[in-house]
C-alpha positions as CSV (number, residue, x, y, z in Angstrom):
1,M,-12.7,-0.7,14.9
2,T,-13.8,2.5,13.0
3,I,-16.4,2.1,10.2
4,E,-14.8,3.3,7.0
5,T,-16.5,4.1,3.7
6,R,-15.0,0.9,2.2
7,H,-16.9,-1.2,4.7
8,L,-20.2,0.4,3.6
9,R,-19.2,0.0,-0.1
10,Y,-18.6,-3.7,0.3
11,A,-22.0,-4.2,2.1
12,I,-23.9,-2.1,-0.5
13,A,-22.3,-4.1,-3.3
14,A,-23.3,-7.4,-1.8
15,L,-26.9,-6.0,-1.4
16,E,-27.0,-4.7,-5.0
17,Q,-25.5,-7.8,-6.5
18,G,-27.4,-10.2,-4.4
19,S,-24.4,-12.4,-3.6
20,I,-20.9,-12.2,-2.2
21,R,-19.4,-13.7,-5.3
22,K,-21.0,-11.2,-7.7
23,A,-20.0,-8.3,-5.4
24,A,-16.4,-9.5,-5.4
25,L,-16.4,-9.6,-9.2
26,K,-17.9,-6.1,-9.4
27,L,-15.3,-4.7,-7.0
28,G,-12.4,-6.7,-8.4
29,V,-11.4,-8.3,-5.1
30,R,-11.5,-11.8,-3.6
31,Q,-14.8,-13.1,-2.1
32,M,-13.1,-13.5,1.3
33,T,-12.3,-9.7,1.2
34,V,-16.0,-8.9,0.9
35,V,-16.9,-11.4,3.6
36,R,-14.2,-10.0,5.9
37,H,-15.3,-6.4,5.6
38,I,-19.0,-7.3,6.1
39,E,-18.2,-9.4,9.1
40,A,-16.2,-6.6,10.6
41,L,-19.1,-4.3,10.0
42,E,-21.5,-6.7,11.7
43,N,-19.2,-7.2,14.6
44,H,-19.0,-3.5,15.1
45,V,-22.7,-2.8,15.0
46,G,-23.5,-5.9,17.1
47,Y,-26.1,-7.6,14.8
48,S,-26.3,-9.4,11.4
49,L,-26.9,-7.3,8.3
50,F,-27.5,-10.3,6.0
51,T,-28.7,-13.9,6.1
52,R,-26.7,-16.2,3.8
53,R,-28.8,-18.6,1.7
54,R,-28.1,-20.8,-1.3
55,D,-29.6,-18.2,-3.6
56,G,-27.5,-15.4,-2.2
57,V,-27.6,-12.8,0.6
58,H,-30.7,-11.2,2.0
59,L,-31.1,-8.3,4.4
60,T,-32.2,-8.9,8.0
61,D,-34.8,-6.5,9.5
62,D,-31.9,-4.7,11.3
63,G,-29.9,-4.8,8.1
64,T,-32.6,-3.1,6.1
65,T,-32.6,-0.1,8.5
66,F,-28.8,0.0,8.6
67,M,-28.3,-0.2,4.8
68,Q,-30.8,2.7,4.2
69,A,-28.7,4.8,6.5
70,A,-25.5,3.6,4.9
71,R,-26.7,4.6,1.4
72,R,-27.5,8.1,2.6
73,I,-24.1,8.4,4.3
74,L,-22.3,7.3,1.1
75,Q,-24.4,9.6,-1.1
76,D,-23.6,12.5,1.3
77,M,-19.9,11.7,1.3
78,E,-19.7,11.4,-2.5
79,S,-21.5,14.7,-2.8
80,L,-19.1,16.3,-0.4
81,T,-16.1,14.8,-2.2
82,A,-17.4,16.0,-5.6
83,H,-17.8,19.5,-4.2
84,T,-14.3,19.4,-2.7
85,R,-12.8,18.3,-6.0
86,S,-14.8,20.8,-8.0
87,S,-13.6,23.7,-5.7
88,R,-10.0,22.5,-5.9
89,H,-10.3,22.2,-9.7
90,K,-11.6,25.8,-10.0
91,R,-8.6,27.1,-8.0
92,G,-6.3,26.0,-10.8
93,E,-4.4,23.1,-12.3
94,R,-3.0,21.3,-9.4
95,I,-2.5,17.7,-8.1
96,A,-2.0,16.3,-4.7
97,I,0.3,13.2,-4.6
98,G,0.5,11.0,-1.5
99,F,3.5,8.8,-0.7
100,Y,5.4,7.2,2.1
101,T,8.8,6.4,0.5
102,S,12.0,8.4,0.3
103,L,12.2,11.1,-2.3
104,S,16.0,11.3,-2.2
105,T,16.4,9.0,-5.2
106,G,14.7,6.2,-7.0
107,N,11.7,5.8,-9.3
108,L,9.4,8.2,-7.5
109,R,11.8,11.1,-7.6
110,A,12.6,10.4,-11.3
111,T,8.9,10.3,-12.1
112,L,8.2,13.6,-10.4
113,T,11.2,15.1,-12.1
114,E,9.7,14.1,-15.5
115,L,6.3,15.4,-14.4
116,R,7.8,18.8,-13.7
117,S,9.7,18.7,-17.0
118,R,6.6,17.9,-19.1
119,Y,4.1,20.2,-17.2
120,P,6.2,23.1,-15.9
121,D,3.0,25.2,-15.1
122,L,1.4,22.4,-13.1
123,Q,1.2,23.0,-9.4
124,W,1.6,19.9,-7.2
125,R,1.5,19.2,-3.5
126,L,3.2,16.2,-1.8
127,V,1.5,14.6,1.1
128,G,3.1,12.0,3.4
129,G,1.5,9.4,5.6
130,T,0.9,5.7,6.2
131,R,-0.8,3.7,3.5
132,R,-4.0,3.6,5.5
133,E,-3.9,7.3,6.0
134,L,-3.3,8.0,2.3
135,L,-6.1,5.7,1.1
136,A,-8.5,7.4,3.6
137,A,-7.3,10.8,2.2
138,L,-8.1,9.5,-1.3
139,E,-11.6,8.5,-0.4
140,R,-12.2,11.9,1.2
141,G,-10.9,13.8,-1.9
142,H,-8.0,15.3,0.0
143,I,-5.4,13.9,-2.4
144,D,-5.7,12.8,-6.0
145,I,-3.3,9.8,-6.1
146,A,-1.3,7.7,-3.7
147,I,1.9,5.8,-4.4
148,V,2.0,2.9,-2.0
149,T,3.4,-0.7,-1.7
150,A,1.3,-3.3,-3.3
151,G,1.6,-6.1,-0.7
152,E,-1.8,-7.2,0.7
153,L,-3.4,-4.1,-0.7
154,N,-7.2,-4.0,-0.8
155,W,-8.3,-1.1,-3.1
156,P,-11.4,-1.6,-5.3
157,E,-10.9,1.7,-7.2
158,G,-8.3,2.6,-9.9
159,S,-4.9,1.1,-9.5
160,L,-1.8,0.8,-11.7
161,P,1.2,-1.5,-10.8
162,L,4.4,0.5,-10.9
163,W,8.0,-0.1,-10.2
164,P,9.7,-2.8,-8.1
165,E,12.2,-1.5,-5.6
166,R,15.0,-3.7,-4.4
167,C,15.4,-4.5,-0.7
168,I,18.8,-3.7,0.8
169,A,20.5,-4.5,4.0
170,V,21.7,-1.6,6.2
171,L,24.8,-2.6,8.1
172,P,27.3,-1.0,10.4
173,A,30.4,0.0,8.3
174,K,32.5,-2.3,10.6
175,H,30.2,-5.3,10.2
176,P,31.9,-8.6,9.1
177,L,29.6,-8.7,6.0
178,A,30.2,-5.0,5.0
179,G,32.9,-6.2,2.5
180,E,30.4,-8.3,0.5
181,A,28.9,-6.6,-2.5
182,V,25.7,-8.8,-2.4
183,L,24.3,-10.7,0.5
184,E,22.1,-13.8,0.6
185,W,19.4,-13.9,3.2
186,I,20.8,-17.0,4.9
187,M,24.0,-14.9,5.7
188,L,21.8,-12.8,8.0
189,K,20.2,-15.7,9.9
190,K,21.8,-14.8,13.3
191,E,21.4,-11.0,13.0
192,R,19.2,-8.7,15.1
193,F,16.9,-6.7,12.9
194,L,15.7,-3.2,13.8
195,V,12.2,-2.9,12.4
196,S,9.5,-0.2,12.3
197,S,5.8,-0.6,12.9
198,L,5.2,2.3,10.5
199,D,4.8,1.9,6.7
200,P,6.5,0.4,4.9
201,G,8.2,-1.2,7.9
202,Q,5.5,-3.8,8.4
203,E,5.9,-5.1,4.9
204,L,9.6,-5.2,5.2
205,T,9.2,-7.1,8.4
206,R,7.0,-9.6,6.6
207,I,9.7,-10.2,4.1
208,V,12.3,-10.8,6.9
209,R,10.0,-13.4,8.4
210,A,9.3,-15.0,5.0
211,C,13.0,-15.4,4.1
212,L,14.4,-16.4,7.5
213,G,11.4,-18.0,9.4
214,R,12.1,-21.5,8.3
215,G,11.2,-24.5,10.6
216,S,11.9,-23.7,14.2
217,H,14.0,-20.7,13.4
218,H,12.5,-17.2,14.0
219,P,14.5,-14.1,13.2
220,T,15.2,-11.7,16.1
221,L,13.1,-8.6,15.5
222,I,13.4,-5.4,17.7
223,E,10.4,-3.2,16.8
224,H,10.1,0.5,17.2
225,D,7.2,2.9,16.5
226,I,9.4,5.4,14.6
227,P,10.0,5.8,10.8
228,L,12.7,3.7,9.1
229,A,14.9,6.8,8.6
230,S,15.0,7.4,12.3
231,L,16.3,3.8,12.9
232,R,19.4,4.1,10.8
233,P,21.5,6.0,13.4
234,F,21.1,3.0,15.7
235,V,22.6,0.8,13.0
236,S,25.8,2.9,13.0
237,E,25.9,2.3,16.8
238,D,25.9,-1.5,16.2
239,R,22.5,-2.1,17.9
240,G,21.3,-4.2,15.0
241,I,20.9,-4.2,11.2
242,M,18.0,-3.0,9.1
243,I,16.2,-4.0,5.9
244,D,15.1,-1.0,3.8
245,C,14.1,0.1,0.3
246,E,16.7,0.9,-2.4
247,S,15.6,4.5,-2.6
248,S,17.0,5.1,0.9
249,T,20.5,4.6,-0.4
250,G,20.5,8.3,-1.5
251,E,20.5,9.3,2.2
252,T,24.1,8.9,3.3
253,L,24.9,8.3,6.9
254,P,28.3,8.0,8.5
255,G,29.1,4.5,9.8
256,V,26.5,2.8,7.7
257,V,26.7,0.8,4.4
258,Y,24.0,-0.6,2.1
259,R,24.2,-4.0,0.5
260,E,21.8,-5.7,-2.0
261,L,19.9,-8.7,-0.8
262,R,19.1,-11.9,-2.7
263,F,16.9,-14.9,-2.0
264,E,18.1,-18.0,-3.8
265,N,20.1,-15.7,-6.2
266,A,17.0,-13.5,-7.0
267,P,16.7,-9.9,-5.8
268,S,14.2,-9.3,-3.0
269,E,11.8,-6.6,-4.0
270,L,8.9,-4.5,-2.8
271,R,6.4,-3.6,-5.5
272,F,4.6,-0.3,-5.7
273,T,1.3,0.7,-7.1
274,A,-0.6,3.9,-7.8
275,C,-4.2,4.2,-6.3
276,W,-6.8,6.8,-7.2
277,L,-10.6,7.2,-7.5
278,R,-12.0,6.5,-11.0
279,S,-14.6,9.2,-10.5
280,N,-12.0,11.9,-10.0
281,P,-12.3,14.3,-13.0
282,S,-9.0,16.1,-12.4
283,R,-7.1,16.8,-15.6
284,P,-3.7,17.0,-13.8
285,L,-4.5,13.5,-12.5
286,A,-5.2,12.2,-16.0
287,S,-1.8,13.7,-17.2
288,F,0.0,12.1,-14.3
289,L,-1.6,8.7,-15.0
290,S,-0.7,9.0,-18.6
291,L,3.0,9.6,-17.6
292,L,2.9,6.6,-15.2
293,R,1.4,4.3,-17.9
294,E,4.1,5.4,-20.3
295,R,6.9,4.7,-17.9
296,Y,5.3,1.6,-16.3
297,P,2.9,-0.2,-18.7
298,D,-0.2,-1.5,-17.1
299,L,0.4,-5.1,-16.3
300,I,-2.8,-5.8,-14.4
301,P,-6.2,-4.5,-15.7
302,P,-7.7,-2.1,-13.2
303,T,-10.8,-4.3,-12.7
304,S,-8.9,-7.6,-12.2
305,P,-9.0,-9.4,-8.8
306,E,-6.3,-8.8,-6.2
307,P,-2.9,-10.3,-7.1
308,P,-1.9,-13.2,-4.9
309,A,0.3,-12.4,-1.9
310,H,3.5,-13.6,-3.6
311,D,3.1,-11.1,-6.5
312,A,3.7,-8.3,-4.1
313,V,7.1,-9.4,-3.1
314,S,9.5,-10.7,-5.8
315,G,12.3,-12.9,-4.9
316,T,10.8,-14.0,-1.6
317,P,8.5,-17.0,-0.8
318,D,4.8,-16.5,-0.1
319,P,4.6,-16.0,3.7
320,S,0.9,-16.8,3.9
321,P,-0.1,-20.2,5.4
């Protein structure tokens, strides 16, 4: 495990608030999220930072020394991040936007088109990467905002629920189900699924398991460590089918068809969210957030606790035990 700044933030919040419960309320996350991050930190360093008592949490001797160093590290990182943002701001009005979905079509492309229309002089830079990489880039001040999927997301800073995106089945053009306009998940029970270990592949795989992993049945999954887009040519070769996001339908590929998926007659969807640091003073970021809030009204207050797992995937059952 690598210690990340969020691990230190959770531990410092517990120290400052005096209890796990109060720290969770301050950060807007579940108590178990705070516990999990602190335990991961303790396992990594090899000793306990806190003792848990009925009146709250208290530092151990080792924990006192560690937390003093942790505070200095966070202060140094925040100072460095502020300097980076200040330097970028002085260079001109620009915004760096992180994402890991397709830009060929869909809500993200439409939103960026509107951004260019409203602010023609605004310079913006697009940054790709996994969700973990993008959130780390946010914390370091390398990007201003990240558009990522919302499922099982732990982000204590600013966030805004955005659009849902329908899940679609990617089939060979000669597949027996290619003639159907809409598919129910049960129709895919015996299929082989090509899945990706890279974002958002893991979340799509979770949906496949949730929809088809009933009783003793387990879907057949063939995992590859390549992006979803690189898997589609194998579908045309009839090596399996895929589940992908609706935005991918703008990328045509010979021998492949896209079909909408439903679970018990309701669309299966991935939900997306925007993440940023509340301390970021960037005016372009404020303008982009204003546009996002106009297009996608804030459904969950920024300081509210994490949504339950089933809120991240509409039209699918909650796969958690």
